[in-house]
C-alpha positions in Angstrom: -21.6 9.1 12.5 -23.1 6.6 9.3 -22.5 3.4 9.4 -20.4 3.5 6.0 -16.8 1.0 6.2 -14.5 0.4 3.2 -13.1 -3.2 4.1 -9.5 -4.2 2.3 -10.3 -7.4 0.8 -7.6 -10.2 -0.6 -10.2 -13.1 -1.3 -8.8 -14.5 1.7 -10.2 -16.3 4.5 -10.3 -13.1 7.2 -11.6 -10.1 5.0 -14.3 -12.8 4.3 -15.3 -13.1 7.7 -14.8 -9.2 8.5 -17.3 -8.9 5.4 -19.6 -10.6 7.2 -19.5 -9.9 10.6 -19.3 -5.9 9.8 -22.5 -6.6 7.6 -24.3 -8.3 10.4 -23.2 -5.1 12.8 -25.6 -3.1 10.3 -21.9 -1.3 8.2 -22.9 -1.1 4.8 -19.5 -2.6 3.6 -17.9 -1.4 0.2 -14.1 -3.7 -0.4 -11.0 -1.9 -2.1 -8.7 -4.7 -2.9 -5.0 -3.4 -3.8 -3.0 -4.2 -6.9 0.3 -4.1 -5.4 2.5 -6.7 -7.8 1.1 -9.2 -10.6 1.1 -11.6 -8.8 -2.2 -10.1 -6.6 -4.9 -12.3 -6.7 -7.9 -9.5 -7.9 -9.5 -12.4 -9.0 -10.3 -14.1 -5.5 -11.0 -10.4 -4.2 -13.6 -9.7 -6.8 -15.2 -13.5 -6.0 -15.6 -13.5 -3.1 -17.4 -9.4 -2.7 -19.2 -10.8 -5.9 -20.7 -13.7 -2.9 -21.2 -11.5 -0.3 -23.2 -8.9 -2.6 -20.8 -5.7 -2.1 -18.8 -3.4 -4.3 -15.1 -3.9 -5.2 -13.0 -1.1 -5.8 -9.5 -2.2 -7.6 -6.9 0.2 -6.1 -3.8 0.0 -8.5 0.0 0.6 -6.5 1.7 -1.1 -7.8 4.2 1.7 -8.9 3.8 2.7 -5.3 4.2 -0.4 -3.4 7.3 -1.1 -5.7 9.0 2.1 -4.3 8.3 2.1 -0.8 8.4 -1.6 0.2 10.2 -3.7 -2.8 13.2 -1.3 -3.2 13.6 -1.0 0.0 13.8 -4.3 0.6 16.3 -5.4 -1.7 18.4 -2.3 0.2 17.9 -2.7 3.4 19.0 -6.4 2.5 21.8 -5.0 0.2 23.2 -2.9 3.9 23.3 -5.8 6.0 20.1 -5.2 7.9 17.0 -7.7 7.1 13.7 -5.9 6.8 10.1 -6.4 7.6 9.2 -5.6 4.2 4.9 -5.7 6.1 5.2 -3.2 8.4 6.0 -0.5 5.8 3.7 -1.5 3.1 1.2 -1.4 6.0 2.0 2.0 6.7 3.1 3.6 3.6 0.8 2.0 1.2 -1.8 -0.1 2.3 -3.8 1.6 5.6 -2.8 5.0 3.5 -4.6 4.1 0.1 -7.3 2.9 2.3 -7.6 5.3 4.4 -7.6 7.9 1.1 -9.6 6.1 -0.9 -12.5 6.5 2.0 -11.4 9.4 2.0 -12.4 10.5 -1.3 -16.0 8.4 -1.2 -16.9 9.6 1.6 -16.4 6.3 3.9 -16.5 7.5 7.5 -14.4 4.0 8.7 -11.5 2.1 8.0 -11.7 -2.1 8.0 -9.0 -5.1 7.5 -8.6 -9.0 8.4 -6.0 -8.3 10.9 -5.7 -9.8 14.5 -5.5 -7.1 16.7 -7.6 -4.4 18.3 -8.0 -0.3 18.8 -7.2 0.6 21.9 -8.3 4.5 22.8 -5.8 5.6 26.1 -7.9 8.8 28.1 -4.6 9.2 29.8 -2.7 10.4 26.7 -6.0 10.9 24.8 -4.2 8.8 22.1 -5.5 5.4 19.9 -3.1 2.9 19.7 -2.6 -1.0 18.2 -3.7 -3.8 21.2 -2.9 -7.0 21.0 -5.3 -9.9 19.7 -7.7 -12.1 21.5 -5.5 -14.9 19.7 -2.1 -14.4 20.3 -1.0 -16.8 18.6 -2.5 -14.9 15.5 -1.6 -11.2 16.9 -0.7 -9.2 14.4 -0.3 -5.6 16.2 3.3 -6.0 15.9 3.6 -5.7 12.0 0.9 -2.4 12.9 3.1 -0.1 15.2 3.7 2.2 11.9 -0.3 3.6 11.5 -0.3 7.1 12.5 -3.0 8.7 14.6 -5.0 10.1 12.1 -5.6 6.6 10.6 -5.8 4.5 13.9 -8.8 6.9 14.6 -11.2 5.3 11.7 -10.2 2.1 11.7 -12.1 -1.2 12.4 -10.7 -4.7 13.3 -13.2 -7.2 13.0 -11.0 -10.2 14.5 -9.2 -8.6 17.0 -11.6 -10.8 20.0 -11.9 -14.4 17.7 -9.8 -17.0 17.4 -8.7 -18.2 14.0 -9.9 -21.6 14.6 -13.8 -20.3 15.6 -14.1 -18.5 12.5 -13.1 -20.5 10.3 -15.7 -22.9 11.2 -17.9 -20.3 11.6 -17.1 -19.7 7.4 -17.6 -23.1 6.9 -20.9 -23.2 8.7 -21.7 -19.8 6.4 -19.6 -21.5 3.1 -17.7 -19.1 2.2 -15.8 -19.2 -0.9 -12.4 -19.6 0.9 -13.8 -20.8 4.0 -10.6 -23.7 3.3 -8.6 -20.8 1.7 -4.9 -21.7 3.0 -3.0 -18.7 4.5 -0.8 -16.4 3.1 2.5 -16.6 1.9 5.2 -14.4 4.3 6.6 -12.3 1.7 3.8 -11.9 -0.3 5.8 -10.3 -3.3 7.9 -13.0 -3.8 5.7 -16.0 -4.1 8.5 -18.7 -4.4 10.3 -17.4 -0.9 13.6 -17.3 -3.2 14.0 -13.8 -2.1 17.8 -14.1 -3.0 17.1 -14.8 -6.2 14.8 -11.9 -6.5 17.3 -9.8 -5.4 19.5 -10.6 -7.4 18.2 -10.6 -10.3 16.9 -6.6 -9.4 20.3 -5.3 -8.5 22.7 -7.4 -9.9 25.5 -10.6 -8.2 27.0 -10.3 -4.9 30.3 -10.3 -4.7 31.4 -13.3 -2.2 33.6 -11.9 0.3 35.1 -13.4 4.1 33.4 -15.9 6.5 35.6 -14.3 9.9 35.8 -15.3 13.5 35.4 -13.3 16.7 38.9 -12.0 16.3 38.5 -10.9 12.8 41.0 -14.5 11.0 39.6 -15.5 8.1 37.4 -19.2 8.3 35.9 -19.1 5.1 34.5 -17.7 2.5 31.3 -16.2 1.8 28.6 -16.3 -0.8 27.1 -12.2 -0.7 25.7 -10.8 2.5 22.2 -10.9 0.8 22.2 -14.8 2.2 22.3 -14.1 5.3 20.9 -12.5 8.5 21.6 -12.6 12.2 21.7 -15.5 14.2 21.3 -17.6 11.4 23.4 -21.2 11.7 22.1 -23.4 8.5 23.6 -22.9 5.0 27.0 -21.4 6.0 29.1 -24.4 4.8 31.8 -24.0 7.1 33.5 -26.6 9.3 35.0 -25.2 12.7 34.4 -28.2 15.2 31.4 -26.6 16.8 28.0 -25.2 16.0 28.9 -21.5 14.7 26.2 -18.8 13.8 26.2 -15.6 11.6 27.1 -12.9 14.7 27.6 -9.1 11.9 27.5 -8.3 8.9 29.2 -5.3 7.7 28.5 -4.0 4.4 31.6 -2.2 3.7 34.2 -5.0 4.0 31.7 -7.0 2.5 32.1 -9.8 5.6 30.0 -11.7 7.7 31.5 -12.6 11.7 30.9 -16.2 12.5 30.2 -17.0 16.3 29.8 -19.4 18.6 25.9 -20.0 20.1 26.6 -17.2 23.3 27.8 -14.9 21.6 24.4 -14.2 19.8 22.2 -13.2 22.9 22.4 -9.6 24.0 20.4 -7.2 26.4 21.0 -4.1 24.4 20.1 -2.6 21.5 19.0 1.6 19.9 15.9 1.6 17.9 15.5 4.6 15.7 12.5 5.7 12.7 10.6 6.0 16.6 6.3 6.4 16.1 4.2 7.0 18.8 1.1 5.3 19.4 -0.2 5.3 23.4 1.9 6.7 24.3 3.0 10.6 23.7 6.2 11.8 21.6 9.3 12.0 23.8 13.0 12.9 22.7 13.9 12.6 27.1 13.2 10.6 30.3 12.8 6.4 30.7 10.1 4.5 30.7 9.8 0.8 31.5 8.3 -1.5 28.9 7.7 -5.0 27.2 8.9 -5.2 24.0 9.1 -7.7 20.9 12.1 -8.0 18.7 10.5 -10.2 16.5 7.2 -11.3 14.7 7.2 -14.6 17.0 9.3 -13.5 19.5 7.8 -13.8 23.2 8.1 -10.0 24.5 10.5 -9.0 27.4 11.0 -6.1 30.0 13.5 -3.2 29.3 14.2 0.0 30.5 13.8 2.6 28.0 16.0 5.7 27.9 14.8 8.0 25.4 17.4 10.7 23.3 17.1 13.0 20.3 17.3 10.1 17.1 15.9 7.1 19.4 15.8 5.7 21.7 18.4 3.2 24.2 17.1 -0.2 25.4 18.2 -2.5 27.7 16.4 -5.8 28.2 16.3 -7.7 31.6 16.9 -10.8 29.7 18.9 -11.4 27.1 17.5 -11.8 23.6 19.2 -14.4 20.4 20.0 -12.7 17.4 18.7 -8.5 17.9 18.8 -7.8 13.8 19.2 -4.3 12.5 16.3 -3.8 10.2 13.9 -5.7 12.0 11.4 -3.8 14.2 11.3 -3.7 18.0 7.4 -2.7 19.7 7.1 -1.4 22.9 3.7 -2.3 24.7 2.5 -1.1 28.3 -0.7 -3.5 29.0 -0.6 -5.2 25.8 -1.2 -2.0 23.9 1.6 -0.5 21.7 3.2 2.2 23.5 5.9 3.2 20.1 7.5 1.3 17.9 11.3 1.6 16.2 14.2 0.0 13.7 16.6 -1.8 15.1 19.7 0.7 14.3 23.7 -1.7 13.7 25.0 1.8 13.7 24.8 3.2 17.1 27.4 3.0 19.9 25.4 1.4 22.8 26.7 2.0 26.4 27.2 -0.8 28.7 25.1 0.8 31.1 21.3 2.4 31.2 22.7 5.8 30.7 
């Protein structure tokens, strides 16, 4: 197969280093920057592309990003859930458009600067994402929704690298992005004030009641979008002991606060499943490791598949299991499947 690759570029260190490595490996590299919103730094990507002598396509996907990512982000918070916009962006915008653009240009491969590896499992005949060698920077968690046809053509040049090594080599090679700072967590909210962002789009959220685990009113909250499961800071309550957000009810407009011990759970339900290394299942059981947040450790879990999702029973209770977040399941450090944590499904006390 012809060694042409379309590289997603942002102007940052990781994609710049990836371009350099791919070229040294004999690939003809062409760049693409996705203009997702008005704060996308197209000029930085163009500067890097020019310095490396590669062409750069600008893909204006602001409308699609708004519809698929921003609107979902707002609606999830309005439902009392805490979304991860990067997960949805990767599957519905970034990798989809990179693959489509590559197809139109007759380019067989697509690459990005993610810290992840690609694996092919002979036993299942399926591709999947594998955790990066640098576990501190591993980004496999946000890639679980990618489809088989996308995975089959991907290249991750940084999968075997450490961030420190990448920056050192970039400085030695005098890459213009060598000392560029890390990008912010939510790219479309540069100042990080997601509450203001949502209320500018949707209007102010009505204050409501804080209640305790017995349903007793203990104070007034400022609108449910200001809170997430496990939160302690910013509650403004004085209850004689530390309390944390344990539940958000958008219908009743209440936020339940609980003592620390009630923030732990050993069971959950996941929906919107996407299978990677393992074949799709609607029944049966599997023991896998699961990651419940981007920075959370892996926890051993028993998984029971059913129509519409899977019941998950953790071997060790996890703190702040949060509806809307991703649950990503691993086998031998490779993604078996992933799903979205549900807050609306009753879960039996014991593994069915």
